[in-house]
Structures are given as C-alpha cells and as structure tokens.
C-alpha positions as CSV (number, residue, x, y, z in Angstrom):
1,M,-44.8,25.8,-31.3
2,K,-44.5,25.8,-27.9
3,K,-45.1,21.9,-27.7
4,I,-42.6,21.7,-29.9
5,S,-40.5,23.6,-28.2
6,K,-40.7,21.6,-24.9
7,I,-40.7,18.5,-26.8
8,L,-37.0,19.7,-28.4
9,I,-35.6,20.6,-25.4
10,G,-36.7,17.6,-23.4
11,S,-35.0,15.6,-26.6
12,F,-32.0,17.6,-25.6
13,A,-31.9,17.1,-22.0
14,L,-32.0,13.8,-22.7
15,M,-29.2,14.0,-25.0
16,I,-26.6,15.1,-22.3
17,L,-28.1,13.0,-19.8
18,F,-27.2,10.0,-21.6
19,T,-23.8,11.8,-22.9
20,V,-22.6,12.1,-19.1
21,F,-23.4,8.6,-17.9
22,S,-22.3,6.4,-20.4
23,A,-18.7,8.9,-20.2
24,N,-18.9,7.7,-16.5
25,T,-19.3,4.1,-17.2
26,V,-16.7,4.4,-19.8
27,F,-14.0,5.6,-17.2
28,A,-15.5,3.8,-14.3
29,T,-14.9,0.6,-16.5
30,E,-13.5,-2.5,-13.9
31,S,-12.5,-6.2,-14.2
32,S,-11.6,-8.5,-12.3
33,I,-8.4,-11.4,-13.6
34,D,-7.9,-14.7,-11.4
35,I,-4.2,-15.8,-11.3
36,N,-3.7,-19.5,-10.6
37,D,0.2,-18.6,-11.1
38,D,3.0,-16.8,-9.9
39,T,3.6,-14.6,-13.0
40,Y,1.4,-12.8,-15.5
41,Q,2.0,-11.0,-18.0
42,T,-0.4,-8.8,-19.7
43,R,-1.3,-4.5,-21.4
44,I,-3.8,-2.4,-18.8
45,Q,-5.7,-0.5,-20.5
46,A,-5.7,3.4,-19.5
47,N,-8.2,4.5,-17.1
48,N,-9.2,0.4,-16.8
49,R,-10.0,0.0,-12.8
50,V,-7.8,-4.3,-12.9
51,M,-7.5,-6.7,-10.0
52,F,-5.4,-9.3,-10.4
53,Q,-5.8,-12.2,-7.6
54,F,-3.6,-15.2,-8.1
55,R,-4.2,-18.5,-6.3
56,E,-7.2,-16.5,-4.4
57,R,-4.6,-14.9,-2.3
58,T,-2.9,-12.4,-3.0
59,R,-4.7,-9.2,-4.8
60,L,-3.2,-6.4,-6.9
61,T,-5.0,-3.7,-8.6
62,F,-4.2,-0.7,-10.8
63,N,-5.7,1.8,-12.1
64,S,-3.6,4.0,-14.5
65,T,-4.4,7.2,-17.0
66,V,-2.1,5.6,-19.5
67,N,-1.7,2.4,-20.9
68,I,0.7,-0.2,-19.0
69,D,2.5,-3.8,-20.2
70,V,3.4,-5.1,-17.0
71,N,5.1,-8.2,-16.0
72,I,3.9,-9.3,-13.1
73,N,5.7,-11.5,-10.6
74,C,3.9,-12.2,-7.0
75,D,4.7,-15.1,-4.6
76,S,1.1,-15.3,-2.9
77,L,1.6,-18.4,-0.8
78,R,4.4,-17.1,0.9
79,I,3.0,-13.9,1.0
80,G,-1.0,-14.9,1.3
81,V,-4.2,-12.8,1.7
82,K,-2.8,-8.9,1.3
83,S,-4.9,-6.2,-1.5
84,F,-2.4,-3.8,-2.7
85,E,-3.4,-0.9,-4.8
86,I,-1.0,1.4,-7.2
87,E,-2.7,4.3,-9.0
88,V,-0.3,5.8,-11.8
89,E,-0.2,9.8,-13.3
90,C,2.0,9.6,-16.5
91,E,2.1,11.1,-19.7
92,Q,3.1,8.0,-21.9
93,D,2.6,4.3,-21.9
94,L,4.4,2.1,-19.3
95,Q,6.4,-1.3,-19.3
96,M,6.5,-2.3,-16.1
97,N,8.1,-5.2,-13.9
98,M,6.5,-6.1,-10.7
99,T,7.5,-8.2,-8.2
100,C,5.8,-9.2,-4.6
101,T,7.7,-11.5,-1.9
102,E,7.2,-12.1,1.6
103,E,11.2,-11.1,2.2
104,Q,13.4,-9.4,1.0
105,A,16.7,-10.9,2.0
106,E,18.8,-9.7,-0.1
107,L,18.1,-5.9,1.3
108,G,17.8,-7.7,5.2
109,L,14.4,-7.2,5.5
110,L,13.5,-10.0,6.8
111,M,10.0,-10.8,9.4
112,G,10.4,-9.3,12.5
113,N,13.8,-7.9,12.1
114,R,14.2,-4.5,13.3
115,Y,15.2,-0.8,11.3
116,T,16.8,2.6,12.5
117,V,15.5,4.7,10.1
118,R,17.3,8.5,8.8
119,N,14.9,10.0,11.4
120,R,17.1,7.3,14.1
121,H,13.0,5.7,14.7
122,R,13.3,2.5,15.0
123,F,10.6,0.5,13.3
124,L,9.7,-3.7,13.4
125,Y,9.4,-5.6,10.2
126,Q,6.2,-7.5,10.3
127,E,3.8,-6.7,7.4
128,G,4.9,-9.6,4.7
129,F,4.4,-7.7,2.0
130,C,7.6,-6.0,-0.4
131,V,7.2,-4.5,-3.6
132,S,9.8,-3.9,-6.7
133,I,8.6,-1.8,-9.4
134,Q,10.8,-0.4,-12.1
135,C,9.6,1.3,-15.3
136,N,11.2,2.4,-18.4
137,N,9.7,5.6,-18.5
138,S,12.2,8.9,-17.8
139,G,9.3,10.9,-17.8
140,E,7.6,13.0,-14.5
141,I,5.3,10.1,-12.5
142,Q,3.0,10.3,-10.0
143,A,2.1,7.2,-8.2
144,K,-0.1,6.5,-5.2
145,L,0.4,2.9,-3.5
146,K,-1.7,1.5,-0.9
147,I,-1.9,-1.1,1.0
148,E,-5.4,-2.8,2.9
149,A,-5.1,-1.7,6.7
150,N,-5.7,-4.2,9.1
151,H,-5.3,-3.8,13.3
152,Q,-1.5,-5.1,12.8
153,N,-0.5,-2.5,10.6
154,R,-2.7,0.2,11.3
155,I,0.3,2.5,13.2
156,G,2.4,2.1,10.1
157,T,4.0,3.9,7.2
158,W,5.4,2.8,4.2
159,A,9.0,3.0,3.4
160,Y,11.2,2.6,0.4
161,Y,14.8,1.7,0.1
162,D,17.0,4.5,-0.7
163,E,20.1,2.2,-3.1
164,T,22.3,5.1,-2.3
165,S,22.8,5.0,1.8
166,E,21.7,1.4,1.6
167,E,18.9,2.1,4.2
168,W,15.5,2.2,4.7
169,I,13.1,5.5,4.4
170,S,9.5,6.3,6.0
171,V,7.6,8.2,4.2
172,P,4.3,10.0,5.2
173,T,1.7,8.1,5.3
174,T,-2.6,8.3,5.5
175,I,-5.3,5.8,5.6
176,E,-8.2,6.2,3.2
177,D,-11.1,3.6,3.0
178,G,-9.5,1.6,5.3
179,Y,-6.1,1.6,2.8
180,L,-2.1,2.9,4.0
181,V,-1.9,5.2,1.1
182,T,1.5,7.2,0.6
183,E,2.4,9.1,-2.9
184,T,5.7,8.9,-4.7
185,D,6.9,10.4,-8.1
186,H,10.0,7.6,-8.2
187,F,9.1,3.4,-7.8
188,S,11.9,1.1,-6.5
189,Y,11.2,-1.7,-3.1
190,W,8.4,-0.4,-1.1
191,T,7.2,-1.9,2.4
192,V,5.2,-0.9,5.5
193,L,7.4,-0.4,8.8
194,I,5.7,-0.7,12.4
195,P,7.0,2.6,14.4
196,E,8.3,0.4,17.8
197,A,6.8,3.8,19.3
198,E,4.3,1.8,21.4
199,N,5.7,-1.1,22.2
200,N,9.1,0.8,23.8
201,L,5.9,2.8,26.1
202,L,4.7,-1.2,27.1
203,I,8.2,-2.2,28.4
204,Y,8.6,1.3,30.0
205,L,5.0,1.2,31.3
206,G,6.1,-2.1,32.6
207,L,9.2,-2.0,33.7
208,I,8.1,0.4,35.8
209,S,5.4,-1.5,37.2
210,I,8.1,-4.2,38.4
211,V,10.7,-1.5,39.9
212,G,7.6,-0.1,42.1
213,I,6.2,-2.7,43.1
214,L,9.3,-4.1,44.1
215,A,9.7,-1.2,46.2
216,V,6.6,-2.0,48.0
217,I,7.5,-5.5,48.9
218,S,11.1,-4.3,50.6
219,V,9.0,-1.3,52.1
220,I,6.9,-4.1,54.1
221,F,10.1,-6.0,54.4
222,L,11.5,-3.6,56.5
223,R,8.7,-2.9,58.3
224,R,8.3,-6.1,59.0
225,R,11.6,-6.7,60.5
226,K,11.7,-4.0,62.6
C-alpha cells in the first residue's frame, strides 16, 4: 500500500512539473522574421515575442499581452543597425501603424540639430532613429519602449513630440539589460535625445584652460620686459 502511495505521489508530482514546463514554454514563445523590404503587415499573437529584421539591419521586436495587427514601415537603409523593442499591455486587441525613420524633417528632427526642451535643458539629436506609433485603441495602454544602448546614446533620454506645444518632451529613462528604457501610456513620435551638459562642461573647461595659458604667457612676457 505504501509503495502504491509513493508511486501515485511521484506520478502526480511529475504531472505538475510537466504542466509548469509546458506553460512556461508557451509564454516564452519567440520567433524571428527576416524582411528584405521596407514594409510589412502581419498579426502578432498575444504573449508571443517576435523580432522583425529589416534588410539585415534594423531590428524591431514586439511583445504584447493582446493580439496586434501591425503595419510596419521601416527605412532600414538610412537607419542602419539599430535594435528597438516595444512591450504593450492592454485589455483589447490592437491595430497598430508603426513608421521608423532616420529623421523627421516636418518636426524639425534632423541629425545634429539642437533643441531646448520644456525644462530649458538643451539636447542634441544624433540617434538616427525616430518611431511613430499609432493605434486604434481608446482604452488604457501601458507600454515600454527600448533601444539598444551604446557609447554614444548611453547618457540619452527618450523624448516624445507634443503636438499641442510643438516641442519635444524628455521623459525619465533608465538602462536595463543594455537598453535605454522608458514607460508610457500613450503613443506618438518618439526618439532619443542626448543632453548637452557634458559637452558644455568640456567646452567650459577648455575655455578655462585657454584663459589660464594666456594668463601665464602674459605674466612671462611682462616679466621679461621688466
């Protein structure tokens, strides 16, 4: 009787482990799709992580709690090698249009341009990636936007374009697992801006050094004249 009980308990434990493993396998579903074009339409199934790689350059990864019918337009030839991810939590399925460009001229977003945002801080645009996201959903959306961090953008901040004030608004940004990450409850034009604080500090220190050198030269010259 004891042996039979042990066998039944063991079998039950194995069934639980198998069920847990199977559930984890379902929720960890991940796929990769190579696209040799600039446009792509598809349905992304809920709880599936899907990565689209355009022309072996720009990688766009989706992860959502609902189904998404997405229409993607990605100018990968100009954007180059970038890795962008979006995670979405929502209560109903979405229809999404996503456009990724290197610049956004109509919003004044051009490579090398400088911007003064709402907090009066100055930023530089050099990321070469701007994403426009539009959805049909009128309910609440919680999303994470991520872009792979590198030595150039590591001090950067995500920013969105406010159409009412016609300016870029920087938002809190963190670095998680090698990505610049922000959280948002709305979609718009989004990009990464680089604060000029460090550049200004270097310029300031450079000017101080030049002034100091000129002062030393002046002192030496005056002493020689005496």
